[in-house]
C-alpha distance (Angstrom), angle and dihedral (degrees) to the residues before:
residue distance angle dihedral
M1 . . .
K2 3.80 . .
T3 3.80 89.8 .
I4 3.80 91.5 51.7
F5 3.81 91.1 52.0
S6 3.80 90.2 48.6
V7 3.80 92.0 51.6
C8 3.83 91.0 48.3
A9 3.79 91.4 49.3
V10 3.79 91.8 51.1
F11 3.80 90.0 47.9
L12 3.82 92.5 51.6
V13 3.80 92.5 47.9
S14 3.81 89.9 49.3
L15 3.81 90.8 48.8
V16 3.79 93.0 50.5
T17 3.80 91.0 46.5
E18 3.81 91.1 50.6
V19 3.82 92.5 50.4
Q20 3.81 90.9 48.7
A21 3.79 90.6 49.2
Q22 3.80 91.0 53.3
S23 3.80 95.9 47.5
R24 3.79 117.1 90.6
H25 3.80 93.8 -157.5
S26 3.77 127.2 99.7
M27 3.79 110.8 -102.6
S28 3.80 91.9 -137.9
T29 3.79 140.9 35.5
A30 3.78 139.9 178.7
Y31 3.83 86.4 -120.0
P32 3.84 110.0 51.7
S33 3.82 93.6 162.9
Y34 3.79 140.8 27.0
K35 3.80 89.1 -138.7
G36 3.78 113.2 111.0
L37 3.81 93.2 20.1
I38 3.79 136.7 112.1
M39 3.80 109.1 -149.9
A40 3.80 128.6 -179.4
G41 3.77 134.1 -156.4
Y42 3.82 116.4 -108.3
Q43 3.81 118.6 -155.7
G44 3.80 101.7 -177.4
W45 3.79 91.2 -175.8
F46 3.82 101.3 128.4
H47 3.80 104.9 106.7
S48 3.80 131.7 -170.3
P49 3.83 117.1 -101.3
R50 3.76 124.1 -108.9
E51 3.77 115.1 -86.5
G52 3.79 112.0 -74.4
Q53 3.80 94.0 14.3
L54 3.79 134.6 104.4
L55 3.78 126.0 -114.9
Y56 3.81 107.3 -118.9
P57 3.82 92.7 1.8
D58 3.82 96.1 176.1
P59 3.82 114.8 55.2
A60 3.80 89.8 -165.9
R61 3.80 89.2 64.2
I62 3.78 99.5 43.8
S63 3.80 116.5 128.8
I64 3.81 104.1 -171.6
D65 3.81 123.3 96.8
M66 3.82 101.8 -165.7
W67 3.78 132.2 47.9
P68 3.79 122.0 -138.4
D69 3.77 123.9 -129.0
V70 3.81 98.9 -114.3
S71 3.80 98.0 -179.3
E72 3.81 94.1 110.3
Y73 3.81 100.2 43.0
E74 3.77 117.4 112.9
K75 3.79 91.7 -146.1
T76 3.82 129.6 26.5
Y77 3.80 135.9 167.3
E78 3.79 134.4 -132.5
T79 3.78 117.3 -110.4
G80 3.76 133.5 -164.9
L81 3.80 91.9 -105.7
K82 3.80 132.1 91.2
H83 3.79 133.3 -148.7
A84 3.80 120.7 -127.8
D85 3.80 90.7 -93.3
G86 3.82 91.0 55.9
S87 3.81 96.1 -106.1
T88 3.79 118.8 137.5
A89 3.80 114.5 -99.8
R90 3.79 113.5 -125.8
F91 3.81 131.1 -157.2
F92 3.80 135.7 -164.1
S93 3.80 129.7 -122.0
A94 3.79 123.3 -133.6
D95 3.79 91.7 -149.6
D96 3.81 89.9 68.0
K97 3.79 108.3 95.4
S98 3.80 90.7 -143.0
T99 3.82 90.4 59.1
V100 3.78 93.7 56.0
D101 3.78 91.1 44.6
L102 3.81 90.7 53.4
H103 3.81 92.1 49.2
F104 3.80 92.5 52.4
R105 3.79 90.8 45.6
W106 3.80 87.9 56.2
M107 3.80 90.1 50.6
K108 3.79 90.3 56.5
E109 3.81 94.9 42.5
Y110 3.80 94.1 52.3
G111 3.80 100.9 34.2
L112 3.81 103.7 -107.9
D113 3.81 102.8 151.7
G114 3.79 96.2 -143.7
V115 3.79 147.9 -70.0
F116 3.76 144.4 -94.3
M117 3.80 108.9 -126.9
Q118 3.81 108.4 -133.8
R119 3.79 111.9 -130.3
F120 3.77 110.2 -175.3
F121 3.78 121.6 -153.3
N122 3.80 90.4 -109.6
S123 3.80 89.4 57.9
A124 3.79 90.3 55.2
R125 3.78 90.9 62.2
P126 3.82 115.6 89.5
G127 3.79 109.9 -102.9
N128 3.78 143.8 75.2
S129 3.81 94.9 -47.8
R130 3.79 91.3 56.6
K131 3.79 91.1 46.4
V132 3.81 93.6 54.2
Q133 3.80 96.5 42.2
T134 3.79 91.8 45.5
A135 3.80 90.3 53.5
I136 3.81 89.4 52.5
L137 3.80 89.9 48.7
A138 3.81 90.7 50.1
N139 3.81 90.4 51.7
A140 3.79 89.6 48.1
L141 3.81 92.0 51.9
E142 3.79 89.8 52.3
A143 3.80 92.4 47.8
A144 3.81 91.8 45.6
S145 3.78 89.6 55.6
K146 3.81 92.2 44.9
Y147 3.81 94.3 51.2
K148 3.82 95.6 30.5
R149 3.80 95.0 -120.5
A150 3.80 125.0 152.8
I151 3.80 116.3 -109.3
A152 3.80 134.4 -178.3
V153 3.81 140.0 165.1
M154 3.80 120.3 -102.8
Y155 3.79 114.0 -167.4
D156 3.81 109.8 -151.1
L157 3.80 112.2 -158.5
S158 3.82 90.9 -151.5
G159 3.78 105.9 125.2
L160 3.80 95.9 34.5
K161 3.78 106.9 130.5
K162 3.77 127.2 -135.0
D163 3.78 98.3 -121.2
G164 3.78 129.6 48.1
E165 3.82 100.1 -0.1
D166 3.76 133.7 97.6
C167 3.80 139.8 154.4
S168 3.81 93.4 -71.4
Q169 3.79 88.1 98.2
L170 3.80 89.8 55.8
I171 3.80 91.2 52.5
A172 3.80 89.3 53.3
D173 3.79 91.5 45.2
W174 3.80 93.6 50.7
K175 3.80 89.6 52.9
Y176 3.81 88.2 50.0
L177 3.82 92.7 50.2
V178 3.79 92.9 47.3
D179 3.83 94.9 45.7
S180 3.80 103.1 34.9
V181 3.80 105.0 25.9
K182 3.82 96.5 30.9
V183 3.78 86.9 -137.6
T184 3.82 94.4 170.3
N185 3.79 94.6 36.3
Q186 3.80 105.0 41.3
K187 3.79 123.2 176.2
G188 3.77 116.7 -94.9
D189 3.80 120.4 7.7
K190 3.79 111.3 14.0
T191 3.80 108.0 -125.8
Y192 3.80 104.8 154.0
L193 3.80 105.8 136.6
F194 3.80 115.3 -107.7
H195 3.78 127.4 -171.4
R196 3.76 125.6 -163.9
G197 3.79 84.7 4.5
K198 3.82 95.3 -59.2
P199 3.84 135.0 96.6
L200 3.80 109.4 -86.5
V201 3.81 122.0 -129.9
V202 3.81 122.1 -178.1
I203 3.81 127.7 -149.8
W204 3.80 109.3 -164.2
G205 3.81 126.7 -168.7
V206 3.80 101.1 46.4
G207 3.79 115.1 149.9
F208 3.81 103.4 6.9
P209 3.84 111.4 140.3
D210 3.82 94.9 -149.0
R211 3.81 91.7 65.7
P212 3.82 119.2 101.9
Y213 3.81 94.1 -133.4
D214 3.80 131.8 80.6
I215 3.81 111.0 -128.4
R216 3.82 88.7 -142.8
K217 3.81 92.9 58.8
I218 3.80 107.1 44.5
G219 3.79 101.3 72.9
L220 3.79 98.0 -108.3
E221 3.80 94.1 150.3
R222 3.80 90.7 49.6
F223 3.81 91.7 50.3
M224 3.81 91.9 47.2
D225 3.80 91.1 48.1
F226 3.81 89.7 50.2
L227 3.80 92.0 51.0
R228 3.77 92.5 47.7
N229 3.80 102.6 38.4
D230 3.79 113.5 20.2
P231 3.86 106.0 120.7
V232 3.81 93.6 -137.1
Y233 3.80 108.7 26.9
G234 3.79 99.9 19.8
G235 3.76 133.3 68.3
C236 3.81 87.5 106.4
S237 3.77 135.4 136.8
V238 3.81 116.1 -125.0
M239 3.80 129.1 -143.3
L240 3.80 121.2 -169.2
G241 3.80 123.7 -150.3
V242 3.81 105.2 -143.6
P243 3.82 137.9 168.9
T244 3.81 121.9 -80.4
F245 3.79 93.2 -109.2
W246 3.80 97.0 45.2
R247 3.79 92.3 127.3
D248 3.82 94.8 60.4
L249 3.83 93.9 33.5
N250 3.78 85.9 -131.6
A251 3.82 143.9 117.1
D252 3.83 106.0 6.9
C253 3.82 93.6 13.9
V254 3.81 135.6 82.7
H255 3.79 112.4 -102.8
D256 3.78 92.6 -125.1
P257 3.85 122.5 119.2
Y258 3.81 87.8 -154.3
L259 3.80 85.6 82.8
H260 3.80 89.0 66.8
E261 3.82 89.7 52.3
L262 3.80 89.4 55.1
I263 3.80 92.6 46.6
R264 3.81 91.9 52.2
K265 3.81 88.2 56.0
A266 3.82 91.6 53.1
D267 3.81 129.1 82.6
L268 3.81 96.5 -140.2
I269 3.79 140.2 7.6
M270 3.78 130.3 -154.1
P271 3.82 115.2 -164.1
W272 3.82 112.5 -147.9
M273 3.81 105.7 -123.1
V274 3.81 102.3 171.4
Q275 3.83 111.0 128.5
R276 3.80 91.5 9.5
F277 3.82 96.7 97.3
S278 3.78 134.5 37.5
P279 3.81 138.1 -173.0
L280 3.80 86.4 -135.7
L281 3.82 91.5 69.9
H282 3.79 117.5 81.7
N283 3.83 112.9 -107.7
D284 3.79 92.5 -10.6
M285 3.80 90.1 150.7
D286 3.82 88.0 64.5
R287 3.80 88.0 59.4
Y288 3.81 90.5 45.6
R289 3.82 90.3 51.4
D290 3.80 94.0 47.5
I291 3.80 92.3 50.6
I292 3.81 91.4 50.6
L293 3.81 92.5 48.9
A294 3.80 93.5 49.2
D295 3.80 91.6 44.7
M296 3.80 92.4 51.0
K297 3.81 90.9 49.4
W298 3.83 91.6 53.5
C299 3.80 91.4 46.0
S300 3.80 92.9 48.7
E301 3.79 90.5 51.8
N302 3.80 90.9 50.0
G303 3.81 100.5 42.6
V304 3.81 96.0 -111.0
D305 3.80 125.7 129.1
Y306 3.79 119.3 -129.8
V307 3.80 132.6 -139.5
P308 3.83 119.2 -172.6
C309 3.79 119.2 -147.0
V310 3.81 124.7 -132.0
C311 3.80 132.1 -176.9
P312 3.82 134.0 -176.2
G313 3.82 95.7 -130.5
F314 3.79 140.6 -59.0
S315 3.79 140.0 -107.9
W316 3.78 129.8 169.7
H317 3.78 103.0 163.5
N318 3.81 105.5 123.8
L319 3.79 95.1 45.2
S320 3.81 91.1 48.4
V321 3.82 90.2 52.9
R322 3.80 88.5 57.9
Q323 3.78 101.1 38.3
F324 3.81 106.8 23.5
P325 3.82 108.2 33.2
D326 3.81 90.3 164.0
D327 3.79 92.1 53.8
I328 3.81 106.7 37.6
K329 3.80 112.1 176.5
P330 3.82 120.8 -136.9
V331 3.78 119.4 -112.4
G332 3.79 109.4 -93.4
S333 3.80 94.6 6.4
I334 3.82 88.4 175.4
P335 3.81 100.6 38.5
R336 3.79 122.3 -144.6
Q337 3.79 94.8 -143.4
G338 3.79 91.5 -152.3
G339 3.82 91.9 -57.7
R340 3.79 96.7 -48.4
F341 3.82 94.4 116.0
Y342 3.82 91.6 47.3
W343 3.78 92.0 49.9
Q344 3.79 92.5 47.6
Q345 3.82 89.8 58.7
L346 3.80 94.7 43.6
S347 3.80 94.8 48.8
T348 3.82 93.3 41.3
A349 3.81 91.8 52.0
I350 3.81 92.8 47.8
L351 3.82 92.7 45.4
A352 3.83 89.4 50.3
G353 3.80 89.1 58.9
A354 3.80 103.2 -97.6
D355 3.80 110.3 157.8
M356 3.82 96.6 -170.9
I357 3.81 132.5 31.4
Y358 3.81 137.7 -159.0
V359 3.81 117.7 -149.2
A360 3.79 119.3 -154.1
M361 3.00 103.0 -124.8
F362 3.81 149.3 -4.8
D363 3.82 100.2 -171.3
E364 3.82 105.8 6.9
V365 3.80 103.8 132.3
N366 3.81 92.3 152.7
E367 3.80 92.0 74.0
G368 3.78 96.3 26.6
T369 3.81 95.2 -114.3
A370 3.82 98.8 116.2
I371 3.81 120.0 131.9
F372 3.81 97.4 -173.7
K373 3.81 120.9 97.1
I374 3.80 109.9 -48.6
S375 3.79 128.5 -169.6
D376 3.79 121.3 -121.3
N377 3.80 86.7 -161.8
P378 3.81 103.5 62.9
P379 3.80 123.5 170.3
V380 3.79 118.7 -75.9
H381 3.79 120.6 -129.0
E382 3.80 139.7 150.0
T383 3.80 95.9 -117.6
A384 3.82 106.2 12.8
L385 3.80 104.9 78.2
F386 3.79 126.3 -178.3
V387 3.79 139.2 -160.0
G388 3.79 112.2 -118.4
N389 3.79 128.2 -149.8
D390 3.82 98.8 -104.3
G391 3.78 91.3 -112.3
K392 3.80 91.8 -62.2
P393 3.83 124.7 133.3
S394 3.79 113.2 -87.3
D395 3.82 91.1 -111.7
H396 3.81 94.1 50.9
Y397 3.81 96.4 115.1
L398 3.78 94.0 44.5
W399 3.78 88.1 53.2
L400 3.81 92.8 48.8
T401 3.81 90.0 49.1
G402 3.79 90.5 53.3
E403 3.80 91.4 49.7
A404 3.80 90.5 51.3
S405 3.80 90.4 48.8
L406 3.79 90.9 56.1
M407 3.80 90.1 49.9
L408 3.79 92.9 46.9
K409 3.80 88.3 53.5
R410 3.84 89.4 47.1
Q411 3.79 90.8 -120.0
K412 3.81 88.5 124.8
P413 3.82 130.9 26.7
L414 3.81 113.6 -95.7
S415 3.80 113.4 -102.6
L416 3.80 118.1 -157.3
T417 3.79 90.8 -163.2
I418 3.78 123.1 64.7
P419 3.83 109.7 -87.3
E420 3.77 121.5 -112.3
R421 3.76 115.1 -121.5
K422 3.78 119.3 -135.8
A423 3.79 97.7 -172.3
V424 3.78 127.2 45.5
T425 3.80 98.7 -148.7
G426 3.77 133.8 37.6
R427 3.79 125.3 0.3
């Protein structure tokens, strides 16, 4: 009997060793779980202009609603806009390595645990878009290691067409990222975000009715199975980005119970809650809290982890002027109120029992949800209008995020009112 047990033990060790040898992922990371972390989404889609040209040359065609504070960037670019004093407004480019390095340095300085790098479906197709976005991702991996910040890939299904496309391209792209970019086995300190002890990959855009694709016909289950079980590129945890009202299959969600089947196959879900709540509605945080509590109950009963989404505000004015002239949105339609709205969501989510949080977004100035350093002195123009920073320091939202991170980790007592800041700069 002892001999049989010895043979079985040797066999199991050999099997584990063989599986590890096949896998391309690092076997360890500084971030083995999402729990206890506040992560943000990172777009990285602001690219330098062609030589001899301006960035955003035509103010009438601008599509961003906030202006970054560019005082710390190593390299910036002239735009076609002017500040009130007549000086030329300048903007950064995400495809400059120094830009990404600065962003990750801010994350460390203020206590943001890390970011999910958005990888849109178009960027997964071979071509120039993939080349540029992959270079930004590579720079982000290097910076994440340098500043010891968590990093993970978030596939955004935006761009997937209705006919003739499915998630096969994402399978090929994940292999490319693992083999060529070493996304789950970066040089230096290993900081790729794991969850449940496995590299975490996010698929965002599952179950939204305004998308041109049918979630039953784009190979989502096959892609999820590949990520979870492929002997070389799999062994991953999967998080799905779903609508706010996924549980009831109502309102902003497809009325298809197949979505619940997909969710039960995932490890985590993150409902997209941007534009679903507002400080202008009476007691809207009570509704936000109740949705989180009911969502967490369903997830607990079904073996799925839950990540609530928070955002500092919302604005979509300039883009609506260009694309929806019959439905122009006001500037700052969901006002930030100097951080009050952001803090209400953060504290409500933590008080409700959330043990991990997703912030939308780190650098999203198009929709006015950015938490990185924002200028309170944006350009001035007749038609291009911008949300200011309510007289707060440019790093106000980074600082608030860091405070919330300490409270989530129980390193500071939870405050239901927005914290008062003693120092203007740094932590």
